[in-house]
C-alpha positions as CSV (number, residue, x, y, z in Angstrom):
1,M,0.0,0.0,0.0
2,T,1.4,3.4,-1.0
3,A,1.7,6.3,1.4
4,H,-0.8,8.2,-0.8
5,V,-3.4,5.4,-0.3
6,E,-2.6,5.2,3.4
7,V,-3.3,8.9,3.8
8,L,-6.7,8.6,2.0
9,D,-7.6,5.6,4.2
10,L,-6.9,7.6,7.3
11,V,-8.9,10.6,5.9
12,A,-11.9,8.2,5.6
13,Q,-11.4,6.9,9.2
14,M,-11.1,10.4,10.7
15,K,-14.2,11.6,8.8
16,A,-16.2,8.6,10.1
17,A,-14.9,9.3,13.6
18,E,-16.1,13.0,13.3
19,R,-12.6,14.3,14.0
20,A,-11.4,17.7,12.8
21,F,-8.3,17.8,10.6
22,V,-6.7,19.5,7.6
23,L,-5.7,17.8,4.4
24,A,-2.7,19.5,2.8
25,T,-2.0,18.7,-0.8
26,V,1.0,19.8,-2.9
27,V,-0.7,21.0,-6.2
28,R,2.3,22.4,-8.0
29,T,6.1,22.5,-7.8
30,V,8.7,24.4,-9.7
31,S,12.4,23.6,-9.8
32,V,13.9,21.4,-7.0
33,T,11.6,20.6,-4.1
34,A,11.5,17.8,-1.6
35,A,7.9,16.9,-2.1
36,K,6.3,16.7,-5.5
37,A,2.8,17.5,-6.8
38,G,0.2,15.1,-5.4
39,A,2.0,14.7,-2.0
40,K,-0.5,14.8,0.9
41,A,-0.4,15.2,4.6
42,I,-3.0,15.1,7.4
43,I,-2.7,17.7,10.1
44,A,-4.6,17.1,13.3
45,A,-6.4,19.8,15.3
46,D,-3.4,20.1,17.7
47,G,-1.1,21.0,14.8
48,T,0.7,17.7,14.4
49,I,1.2,15.9,11.1
50,V,-0.3,12.5,11.7
51,A,0.2,11.0,8.3
52,G,1.8,11.8,4.9
53,W,4.5,14.3,4.0
54,I,4.6,17.6,2.1
55,G,8.3,18.4,2.5
56,G,10.6,19.6,5.3
57,G,10.9,22.9,7.2
58,C,10.8,24.9,4.0
59,A,7.1,24.6,3.8
60,R,6.0,23.2,7.2
61,G,5.7,26.5,9.2
62,A,3.6,28.3,6.6
63,V,1.4,25.2,6.1
64,L,0.8,24.6,9.8
65,K,-0.1,28.3,10.3
66,A,-2.6,28.1,7.4
67,A,-4.0,24.9,8.9
68,R,-4.7,26.4,12.3
69,E,-6.5,29.3,10.6
70,A,-8.5,27.0,8.3
71,L,-9.7,25.0,11.3
72,E,-10.8,28.2,13.0
73,D,-12.9,29.6,10.2
74,G,-13.6,26.5,8.1
75,E,-12.2,28.1,4.9
76,P,-9.6,26.4,2.6
77,R,-6.4,28.2,1.7
78,M,-3.7,28.1,-1.0
79,V,-0.1,28.6,0.3
80,S,2.7,29.4,-2.2
81,V,6.2,28.9,-0.8
82,Q,8.8,30.6,-3.1
83,P,12.4,31.9,-2.9
84,E,12.7,35.5,-1.9
85,N,13.8,36.7,-5.3
86,L,10.6,35.4,-6.9
87,L,8.5,37.0,-4.2
88,A,10.3,40.3,-4.9
89,E,9.5,40.0,-8.6
90,L,5.8,39.5,-7.8
91,G,6.0,42.5,-5.4
92,V,4.8,40.6,-2.4
93,K,6.3,40.0,1.0
94,P,6.3,36.7,3.0
95,G,3.0,36.4,4.9
96,E,1.1,38.6,2.4
97,S,-1.9,37.3,0.5
98,R,-3.0,38.2,-3.0
99,E,-6.1,36.8,-4.9
100,G,-6.6,34.1,-2.3
101,I,-3.0,32.9,-2.3
102,R,-0.8,33.4,0.8
103,F,2.9,33.7,0.0
104,A,5.8,32.4,2.2
105,S,9.5,32.5,1.7
106,N,11.5,29.3,0.9
107,M,14.8,29.7,2.8
108,C,16.0,26.3,1.9
109,P,19.1,25.9,-0.5
110,S,16.9,24.2,-3.1
111,K,15.1,27.5,-3.9
112,G,12.2,25.7,-5.4
113,T,8.5,26.7,-5.4
114,M,5.7,24.7,-3.9
115,D,2.0,25.5,-4.0
116,I,0.0,23.7,-1.2
117,F,-3.8,23.5,-1.0
118,V,-4.9,23.5,2.7
119,E,-8.4,22.1,3.2
120,P,-10.1,21.9,6.6
121,V,-12.3,18.8,7.2
122,L,-14.6,19.6,10.1
123,P,-17.0,17.2,11.9
124,H,-20.7,17.8,11.5
125,P,-21.9,20.2,14.2
126,S,-23.6,18.4,17.0
127,L,-27.1,19.1,18.1
128,V,-28.2,17.5,21.4
129,I,-31.9,17.6,22.0
130,L,-33.3,16.6,25.4
131,G,-37.0,15.8,25.2
132,A,-39.6,14.2,22.9
133,S,-42.0,17.1,22.4
134,P,-43.3,18.0,19.0
135,V,-40.8,20.8,18.9
136,A,-38.0,18.4,19.7
137,L,-39.0,16.0,16.9
138,S,-39.4,18.7,14.4
139,L,-36.1,20.3,15.4
140,A,-34.3,16.9,14.9
141,G,-35.7,16.5,11.4
142,Q,-34.9,20.0,10.3
143,A,-31.4,19.9,11.8
144,R,-30.5,16.7,10.0
145,T,-31.3,18.3,6.6
146,L,-28.9,21.1,7.5
147,G,-26.1,18.6,8.2
148,Y,-26.1,18.4,12.0
149,H,-25.3,15.2,13.8
150,V,-28.4,14.9,16.0
151,T,-28.6,13.2,19.3
152,L,-32.1,13.0,20.8
153,A,-32.3,12.0,24.5
154,A,-35.6,11.2,26.1
155,P,-37.3,8.3,28.0
156,S,-38.5,5.8,25.4
157,A,-42.0,5.9,26.9
158,D,-42.3,9.6,26.0
159,L,-41.6,9.0,22.3
160,T,-44.8,8.9,20.2
161,A,-43.0,8.7,16.9
162,S,-39.6,7.5,15.7
163,P,-37.3,10.6,15.8
164,D,-35.1,11.5,12.8
165,A,-31.8,11.4,14.7
166,D,-28.3,9.9,14.3
167,T,-28.3,8.8,17.9
168,I,-31.3,8.1,20.2
169,I,-30.7,7.8,24.0
170,D,-33.2,6.3,26.4
171,G,-33.4,8.9,29.2
172,Y,-31.2,11.9,29.9
173,G,-27.9,10.2,30.6
174,L,-25.9,11.5,27.7
175,G,-22.6,9.7,28.2
176,E,-19.9,10.3,25.7
177,L,-20.8,12.6,22.8
178,N,-19.0,13.2,19.5
179,E,-16.4,15.9,19.7
180,A,-17.7,18.8,17.6
181,K,-19.1,22.2,18.1
182,R,-22.1,21.4,20.2
183,F,-25.5,22.9,20.7
184,V,-28.0,21.8,23.4
185,V,-31.7,22.3,23.4
186,V,-34.1,21.2,26.1
187,S,-37.6,20.7,24.8
188,T,-39.3,18.4,27.3
189,Q,-42.8,20.1,27.5
190,S,-43.0,19.5,31.3
191,K,-42.0,15.9,31.1
192,G,-38.7,15.6,33.0
193,D,-37.8,19.3,32.8
194,E,-35.5,19.2,35.8
195,A,-33.6,16.1,34.8
196,A,-33.1,17.3,31.3
197,L,-31.9,20.7,32.5
198,R,-29.4,19.0,34.8
199,A,-28.0,17.1,31.9
200,A,-27.9,20.2,29.8
201,V,-25.9,22.3,32.2
202,A,-23.5,19.4,32.7
203,T,-22.8,19.3,28.9
204,E,-20.2,21.6,27.4
205,A,-21.7,23.5,24.4
206,A,-21.6,26.7,22.5
207,Y,-25.3,27.2,23.0
208,H,-27.8,26.0,25.6
209,A,-31.5,26.8,25.3
210,F,-34.8,25.8,26.9
211,V,-38.1,25.7,25.0
212,G,-40.4,27.4,27.5
213,S,-41.3,30.7,28.9
214,R,-39.1,33.0,31.0
215,R,-41.5,32.5,33.9
216,K,-41.2,28.7,33.7
217,M,-37.5,28.9,33.4
218,A,-37.3,31.2,36.4
219,A,-39.3,28.7,38.5
220,L,-37.1,25.8,37.4
221,R,-33.9,27.8,38.0
222,A,-35.0,28.4,41.7
223,K,-35.7,24.6,42.1
224,L,-32.3,23.6,40.7
225,I,-30.4,26.1,42.7
226,A,-32.1,24.9,45.8
227,E,-31.0,21.4,44.9
228,G,-27.3,22.5,44.5
229,V,-26.9,23.4,40.9
230,E,-24.7,26.4,40.3
231,A,-26.6,29.5,39.3
232,T,-23.9,30.5,36.8
233,A,-24.4,27.2,35.0
234,I,-28.2,27.6,34.8
235,D,-27.8,31.1,33.6
236,R,-26.1,30.0,30.4
237,I,-29.4,28.5,29.3
238,K,-31.4,30.9,27.1
239,A,-35.1,30.8,27.6
240,P,-37.2,31.0,25.5
241,A,-35.1,29.2,22.9
242,G,-34.9,30.7,19.4
243,L,-35.1,34.0,17.6
244,D,-38.3,36.0,18.1
245,L,-39.9,35.3,14.7
246,G,-43.5,35.2,16.0
247,A,-43.4,31.4,15.6
248,I,-46.5,29.4,16.7
249,T,-46.4,25.9,15.4
250,P,-43.8,23.3,16.5
251,E,-42.2,23.5,13.0
252,E,-41.9,27.2,13.2
253,I,-40.5,27.2,16.7
254,A,-37.9,24.6,15.6
255,M,-37.0,26.8,12.6
256,S,-36.5,29.8,15.0
257,I,-34.2,27.7,17.2
258,L,-32.2,26.6,14.2
259,A,-31.9,30.2,13.0
260,E,-30.5,31.2,16.4
261,I,-28.1,28.3,16.4
262,T,-26.9,29.2,12.9
263,Q,-26.3,32.8,14.2
264,V,-24.2,31.5,17.0
265,R,-22.4,28.9,14.9
266,R,-21.4,31.3,12.2
267,R,-20.5,34.2,14.4
268,G,-16.9,33.2,15.0
269,Q,-16.3,32.3,11.4
270,R,-17.6,35.7,10.2
271,A,-15.4,37.5,12.7
272,A,-12.3,35.5,11.5
273,K,-13.0,36.3,7.9
274,L,-13.4,40.0,8.7
275,V,-10.1,40.1,10.6
276,R,-8.3,38.4,7.7
277,A,-9.8,40.7,5.1
278,S,-8.9,43.7,7.2
279,R,-5.3,42.5,7.5
280,N,-5.0,41.9,3.8
281,E,-6.4,45.3,3.0
282,D,-4.0,47.0,5.4
283,K,-1.1,45.2,3.7
284,S,-2.2,46.1,0.2
285,C,-2.3,49.7,1.2
286,R,1.3,49.9,2.4
């Protein structure tokens, strides 16, 4: 089995395991370079190269930096590693970007040029729904069409229909969840509210929400605090869940929740893009 095939096999395994990583591929070389076009490497979320090879230190630093940024904003990048004299001919400095290509200096004696495509492969965002209410079931179905990995947790006796979910848990004991950006929604409709909220506050997530009124959430908050749950943990839960779209039906409420989750999910990515665009604009004006 060739190294190329081994890398592709590991790509498939890491995708199946819902692990975040970057696939770096050499797409072009000019003159003498250690790696040739078609060479690939897998870069894990911690910045280590776990398989493959794209050359030595001449390209490694620039590629690892691009990989970290790609994992942050989910956007692919092209990195062109060139000797300084060629960069000068192009009128760019190491670290600058032009037309979607980031340039880096090749300080190795070979003085070759390598263009490397850096592609982030991110796990599906994780939506954990606690409850079997009509809103919960509608939310699961809508989220699956948007590419979420959906876990629905509820006592099996509460389920009146088979939920459209990747994982179904009997009860509110969540156990080990897949490692991805996670969003948690409690939609119990008075059946096991306290147990579901306990599970929610114990689960790390970018978003916690409760399908219910502020008054109901306030009453549950008081009960849980009296039972020893930290107030700061409960206060992370937004109630009522979703954007104020005037939603009435379960399907509309589910849609408003997904709209709010999308807003939270994309917020960091938009910010990263704006920062990068601002930096590139500043450099081009110098």
